[in-house]
C-alpha positions in Angstrom: 56.4 53.7 -99.5 54.7 55.9 -97.0 51.5 53.9 -97.5 53.3 50.7 -96.8 54.7 52.1 -93.6 51.3 53.2 -92.5 49.8 49.7 -93.3 52.6 48.1 -91.3 52.0 50.4 -88.4 48.3 49.8 -88.6 48.7 46.1 -88.7 51.1 46.2 -85.7 48.7 48.4 -83.8 45.8 46.1 -84.5 47.9 43.1 -83.6 48.9 44.6 -80.3 45.2 45.5 -79.5 44.0 42.0 -80.3 46.8 40.5 -78.2 45.8 42.7 -75.3 42.1 41.8 -75.7 43.1 38.1 -75.8 45.1 38.5 -72.6 42.2 40.3 -70.9 39.8 37.5 -71.9 42.2 34.9 -70.6 42.5 36.9 -67.3 38.7 37.1 -67.0 38.3 33.4 -67.6 41.0 32.7 -65.0 39.3 35.0 -62.5 35.9 33.4 -63.1 37.5 29.9 -62.6 39.2 31.1 -59.4 35.9 32.5 -58.2 34.0 29.3 -58.9 36.7 27.4 -57.0 36.4 29.7 -54.0 32.6 29.3 -54.0 33.0 25.5 -54.2 35.4 25.6 -51.3 33.1 27.8 -49.3 30.2 25.4 -49.8 32.4 22.5 -48.8 33.5 24.3 -45.7 29.9 25.2 -44.9 28.9 21.6 -45.3 31.8 20.5 -43.2 30.8 22.9 -40.4 27.2 21.6 -40.6 28.5 18.0 -40.4 30.6 19.0 -37.3 27.5 20.6 -35.7 25.4 17.4 -36.5 28.1 15.2 -35.1 28.3 17.4 -31.9 24.5 17.2 -31.6 24.5 13.4 -32.1 27.2 13.1 -29.5 25.2 15.1 -27.0 22.2 12.9 -27.6 24.3 9.8 -27.3 25.8 11.1 -24.0 22.3 11.8 -22.7 21.2 8.3 -23.7 24.2 6.8 -22.0 23.7 8.8 -18.8 20.0 7.8 -18.9 20.9 4.2 -19.3 23.4 4.4 -16.5 20.7 6.0 -14.2 18.2 3.3 -15.3 20.8 0.6 -14.4 21.3 2.1 -11.0 17.5 2.2 -10.4 17.3 -1.4 -11.8 20.1 -2.5 -9.4 18.3 -0.9 -6.5 15.0 -2.6 -7.5 16.7 -6.0 -7.9 18.3 -5.5 -4.5 15.0 -4.6 -3.0 13.3 -7.6 -4.6 16.0 -9.9 -3.4 15.6 -8.6 0.2 11.8 -8.9 -0.1 12.2 -12.5 -1.3 14.5 -13.3 1.6 12.0 -11.8 4.0 9.2 -13.8 2.4 11.2 -17.0 2.6 11.8 -16.3 6.3 8.1 -15.7 6.8 7.3 -18.9 4.9 9.7 -20.8 7.1 8.1 -19.3 10.1 4.6 -20.2 8.8 5.8 -23.7 8.1 7.1 -24.0 11.7 3.8 -22.6 13.0 1.8 -25.1 11.0 4.0 -27.9 12.3 3.4 -26.7 15.9 -0.4 -26.5 15.7 -1.1 -29.5 13.4 -2.0 -32.7 15.3 0.0 -35.6 14.2 -1.8 -38.6 12.9 1.0 -41.0 13.6 0.4 -43.5 16.5 3.3 -43.6 18.8 3.9 -44.5 22.4 4.5 -41.6 24.7 6.2 -41.9 28.0 4.2 -40.7 31.0 6.9 -38.3 32.2 7.0 -36.8 28.7 3.2 -36.2 28.8 3.5 -34.6 32.2 6.3 -32.4 30.9 4.2 -31.4 27.9 1.1 -30.6 30.0 3.3 -28.5 32.4 4.8 -26.5 29.5 1.3 -25.9 28.1 0.1 -24.7 31.5 3.1 -22.4 31.7 2.4 -21.1 28.2 -1.2 -20.3 29.1 0.0 -18.6 32.3 2.5 -16.4 30.3 -0.3 -15.7 27.8 -2.6 -14.5 30.5 0.1 -12.3 32.1 0.8 -10.9 28.7 -2.8 -10.1 27.8 -4.3 -9.2 31.2 -2.4 -6.0 31.7 -4.7 -2.9 31.9 -7.7 -4.9 30.7 -10.3 -4.6 33.5 -13.4 -3.4 31.7 -15.9 -4.8 29.2 -18.5 -3.3 26.9 -22.0 -2.8 28.6 -23.7 -0.7 25.9 -23.5 1.7 23.0 -24.5 5.1 24.3 -24.8 7.3 21.3 -23.7 7.9 17.7 -22.5 10.9 15.7 -22.5 10.9 11.9 -19.3 12.9 11.3 -19.6 13.0 7.5 -21.0 11.2 4.5 -18.4 10.8 1.8 -17.0 8.1 -0.5 -18.4 4.7 -1.6 -20.7 2.4 0.2 -17.8 0.5 1.6 -14.7 1.9 3.2 -12.8 2.5 6.4 -11.7 5.6 8.4 -9.8 5.8 11.7 -7.3 7.5 14.0 -4.0 6.0 14.9 -4.4 5.0 18.6 -0.6 4.4 18.8 0.2 8.0 18.1 -0.4 11.3 20.0 -1.5 13.2 16.9 -5.1 14.0 15.9 -4.8 12.9 12.2 -7.7 11.2 10.5 -7.2 8.6 7.8 -9.7 7.7 5.1 -9.5 4.6 2.9 -12.3 4.6 0.4 -13.6 1.5 -1.3 -13.0 -2.2 -0.9 -10.2 -2.2 -3.5 -8.0 0.9 -3.7 -4.4 2.1 -3.2 -4.8 5.7 -2.0 -4.9 6.8 1.6 -6.2 10.3 2.5 -4.5 11.8 5.6 -6.1 14.8 7.3 -4.5 17.0 10.0 -7.6 16.8 12.2 -11.3 15.9 12.2 -12.3 19.5 11.5 -10.3 19.5 8.3 -11.9 16.1 7.4 -15.4 17.5 8.0 -15.0 20.4 5.5 -16.9 20.0 2.2 -13.8 20.1 0.0 -11.8 18.0 2.4 -9.8 16.0 -0.3 -8.1 19.2 -1.4 -6.5 19.6 2.0 -5.6 15.9 2.4 -2.2 14.4 2.0 -2.4 11.6 -0.4 -0.4 8.4 0.1 -0.2 5.9 -2.7 0.4 2.3 -1.8 2.6 0.0 -4.0 -0.2 -2.7 -3.9 -3.9 -2.1 -3.5 -5.8 -3.4 -0.5 -8.6 -6.0 -0.4 -11.7 -5.5 1.7 -12.2 -2.9 4.4 -10.5 -4.6 7.4 -7.2 -2.6 7.3 -5.9 -0.8 10.4 -3.4 1.9 11.2 -1.3 1.5 14.3 1.9 3.4 15.4 2.4 4.9 12.0 2.0 1.7 10.0 -0.9 0.5 7.8 -1.6 -3.2 8.1 -3.7 -4.5 5.2 -4.6 -7.6 3.2 -2.9 -7.4 -0.3 -5.4 -7.4 -3.1 -5.3 -10.6 -5.2 -3.4 -12.7 -2.6 -4.9 -15.4 -0.5 -3.6 -14.3 2.9 -0.6 -12.0 2.4 -0.5 -9.2 5.0 1.5 -6.0 4.3 3.0 -3.7 6.9 3.4 -0.2 5.3 5.2 2.8 6.8 2.9 5.8 6.0 5.4 8.5 6.5 8.3 6.9 4.6 5.9 5.4 2.1 7.5 2.0 1.9 6.8 -1.6 2.8 8.6 -2.6 6.0 7.4 -6.2 6.4 5.1 -8.9 5.1 3.7 -12.2 6.4 1.2 -14.9 5.5 -1.7 -15.5 8.0 -2.2 -19.3 8.3 -5.7 -20.5 7.5 -7.1 -17.1 6.4 -8.3 -15.8 3.1 -10.4 -18.7 1.8 -13.8 -17.5 2.9 -15.1 -14.0 4.0 -14.6 -13.1 7.7 -18.2 -11.9 7.7 -21.0 -13.2 5.4 -22.6 -9.8 5.0 -19.2 -8.2 4.1 -17.9 -10.7 1.5 -15.1 -8.4 0.3 -13.3 -8.6 3.7 -11.4 -11.9 4.1 -9.1 -10.6 6.8 -10.1 -7.9 9.3 -7.6 -6.2 11.6 -8.3 -4.9 15.0 -6.5 -2.8 17.7 -7.2 -3.0 21.4 -5.3 -2.3 24.6 -3.1 -5.3 23.8 -2.1 -4.4 20.3 -2.8 -6.0 16.9 -5.3 -8.7 16.1 -6.5 -10.4 12.9 -10.0 -11.7 12.5 -11.0 -14.2 9.9 -13.1 -17.4 9.3 -12.1 -20.9 8.2 -14.0 -23.7 6.6 -12.5 -26.2 9.1 -14.3 -24.4 11.9 -17.6 -24.6 10.1 -17.4 -20.9 9.2 -16.8 -19.8 12.8 -14.6 -16.8 13.4 -10.9 -17.2 14.3 -8.9 -14.6 16.0 -5.1 -14.4 15.9 -2.8 -12.2 18.1 0.0 -10.7 16.0 3.2 -9.0 17.2 3.0 -5.8 15.2 6.8 -5.3 15.4 8.0 -8.7 14.3 4.9 -9.7 12.4 4.9 -13.1 14.1 1.8 -15.0 15.2 1.6 -15.1 19.0 -1.5 -17.2 19.5 -4.7 -18.3 17.7 -8.2 -18.9 19.1 -11.2 -20.7 17.5 -14.3 -18.9 18.7 -17.9 -20.1 18.9 -19.1 -17.0 17.0 -20.4 -17.8 13.5 -19.7 -15.6 10.5 -23.2 -16.2 9.1 -25.2 -12.9 9.1 -22.1 -11.1 10.6 -21.2 -7.8 9.1 -18.3 -6.7 11.2 -16.4 -7.3 14.5 -13.9 -5.5 16.8 -11.6 -6.3 19.7 -11.8 -4.4 23.0 -9.8 -5.5 26.0 -9.0 -9.0 24.8 -12.7 -9.6 23.9 -14.1 -10.1 20.5 -17.5 -8.5 19.8 -19.2 -9.7 16.6 -21.8 -7.5 15.0 -24.8 -9.1 13.2 -27.5 -7.8 10.9 -30.1 -8.9 8.4 -29.1 -9.5 4.8 -31.6 -6.8 3.7 -30.2 -4.4 6.3 -31.6 -3.3 9.6 -30.5 -2.6 13.2 -27.0 -3.8 13.8 -26.5 -5.8 17.1 -23.8 -7.5 19.0 -24.9 -11.0 20.0 -21.7 -13.0 20.2 -18.8 -12.2 22.5 -15.6 -14.2 23.0 -13.0 -13.4 25.6 -9.6 -15.0 25.0 -8.9 -15.3 28.7 -12.4 -16.7 29.6 -12.7 -13.7 31.9 -16.2 -12.9 30.7 -19.3 -15.0 31.0 -20.7 -14.5 27.5 -24.0 -16.3 28.4 -25.0 -13.6 30.8 -24.5 -10.7 28.4 -27.6 -9.4 26.7 -27.8 -8.5 23.0 -26.3 -5.0 22.5 -28.1 -2.9 19.8 -26.6 0.0 17.9 -28.8 3.1 18.5 -31.0 5.2 16.2 -29.9 3.8 12.9 -31.1 1.4 10.2 -28.5 0.2 7.7 -25.4 -1.9 7.7 -21.7 -1.4 8.5 -18.8 -2.4 6.2 -16.3 -1.8 9.0 -16.2 -1.1 12.8 -12.9 -0.3 14.5 -12.3 0.2 18.3 -10.0 3.0 19.3 -8.6 2.0 22.7 -7.2 5.5 23.4 -10.6 7.3 23.0 -12.8 4.3 24.0 -14.9 4.9 20.8 -15.9 3.0 17.7 -15.0 4.4 14.3 -17.5 2.9 11.8 -18.3 3.1 8.1 -22.0 2.6 7.4 -23.4 3.0 3.8 -21.0 5.7 3.0 -21.3 7.5 6.3 -18.4 8.0 8.7 -19.8 7.4 12.3 -18.4 7.5 15.8 -20.1 5.4 18.5 -19.5 6.3 22.2 -19.4 3.3 24.5 -20.5 2.5 28.0 -18.2 0.1 29.8 -18.1 -1.7 33.2 -15.7 -3.7 35.3 -15.3 -7.3 34.3 -17.0 -9.9 36.5 
């Protein structure tokens, strides 16, 4: 009986122990399950946070792209507006050129003209010539008698180029335009800075929107006037300080043949004298003779054109001084440059009595020669050398 009671107690004890162990195993399994679920939730939360960060980064990139596109649209709108304004300007210039052609082209139609109408036309032409003389004759009482001396200021750049001062400004700045095709202007504070060996380091560089063609460009009253590269006869007026194009025009008859046979890259040459801006070129209709055109530098309108008797054959350059064209000739192989054709637009100079004027102490050729009316000197570019010629003048006869 006692044994049975002990067996019963032992069985009860073992049963209770096994039950407790079973409950502990179940609790451990539950805890393990809960832990795995928490780990899974943490991973999902971490992935969710990463997705949110990715979405935020994508939204930032999208915002930047949208802002960039909007800025690009604003720039494009400004460019389109500028192109439209430029187109309207060119249409205006084209209409002006058409009107000019209509005024200078002789009509081939045979019509009867009343005698009073002919007299009126002759009177108007005489009045126009009188106004022209009054316009051009102011402060022009001298002519070139000789070239006294030369000074080679520096030797830099290509064989062809152009350098000058602005005779319409009081400053002493020097401008250098290297090459017959380029789009960079070098601006120096004065001639001493230009003469330094490392001069380009101290120069202000101005980049043009379109390159120039030839070496005939000129700077006057803060504007660069030049022949646009690749065009027949398009002239651009460029504001050097603001660095933008302010006007354009087409020069009738120009651009088909070189202005000078020995400088074939220059189809249109610009000149400044006491009366302002001139254009020099040659035309097939004149047998290759040089044509000069007076241009209003403010409105870019043609004021008058003259067909000269000076041939472009064996010519290398030319310049205007006091309403008079001086054409410089040379030999194709190079030699002493000489002025042997002079044309005065007011017939105030007897060109037949003027001797040939030689450039002193130098053998070679010039790619450009510009007259500075303020300093009464020539700024020339000869075989890569920048030269100043001093002039000797006298009263017109």
